[in-house]
Every structure is written in structure tokens, then in C-alpha cells.
N, C-alpha and C positions, 0 to 999 in steps of 0.2 A: 812824315816826320814821326819819328819815335820819342816818346816822352822821357826825359831823364827823372825817374821817380824820387830820386835824391833831392833834387832842386824844386820838385812839384810842390805846390801850396804856399801859404803864406804864414808868418809868425803872428800869434794874436798875443795880447797881454794875458797872463796866467787866468785871471778871472774869466775872461772871455772865453778862452780855451776850454776851460772846466764846463762852462754853461753848455758849450758846443757838444762836448763829450758826453755831458749828463743828457741832452736831448736825444742824441744817438742811441745812447744806453736805453732809452725808453722804447724804442721801436720796438714793435710786434713781429719778432723775425719768424714767428711760426704762422704768420697770417699769411692767406692765401694773396697771390699779386693781385693788384688792381690795375688793369690796362687802362692808360690814358690814350686819347688820340694825339699823334705827333704829326707835324709836317717836315717832310724832306726839304731841308733847305738847300738843295740842289734843284730838284725839279717841281716842289710844291705839292707833291702828292701826299695824302692825308692817309695815316695809318695806325695801328695799334701797336705794332712793334717795328722797332728802328734801330739802326745803329747809333748809339750815343758815343760821341766822341767828346772828350775833355782835354783842354791843353791850357798851360798857363803861358799868358801873354803880358808880359813885363809886371807879373804880380795880380794880373785879372784872370779869373777862371773863365774860360770861355767853352760853351757847351754848343755842339752842332749835331743835328740829327740829319741821317741819310737812310733813304729806302735800300732794300736789299740790292736792287741793281746799281743804284749809284754808289753804293758802299764797294761793292765789288769792281766797279769801273775805276774808281779812285785807290783802290787797294786797301780798304779799311779792313777786309776780312782776313788779310794777310799780317795785320799788326799783332 
């Protein structure tokens, strides 16, 4: 399923949105990545690198992780 980016996300009150944007502006974008361990939501394999799939389900942000093999099986690598 392809995400329609025009409808992705939620509307927040202006003050809340400003705080979210301010928090993101403080991210150290020049920092080296820190790898965390993820679990594939399909097979349960634990890994440091995974496909991260986000989608909006009736206003709720859902994030799912797939290992390389399962991501290819379901077609995540072609999106």
C-alpha cells in the first residue's frame, strides 16, 4: 500500500505543533547514527538495521519493522 503524503499525519494545535518542530530543530543532524536493536514484526528476528514502515491508520501513526528478507517478500523494497 502506498501512502498518500498529502493526508499523512495529524493536525495539532499551533502551540503543540510549535513544540514538536522546536524539538526536531534541536536534533544533532551531524551526529553519527546510533543503531538500536529492532525486532522484525514478521519473523521475530532481532537486528540493528531494519525496514521501518510508517502508515496512518485512521489518524494513528503505525510503525512496523521488517528484516531485509521479509521486507523483500512483501515488497517493501519496491515502494
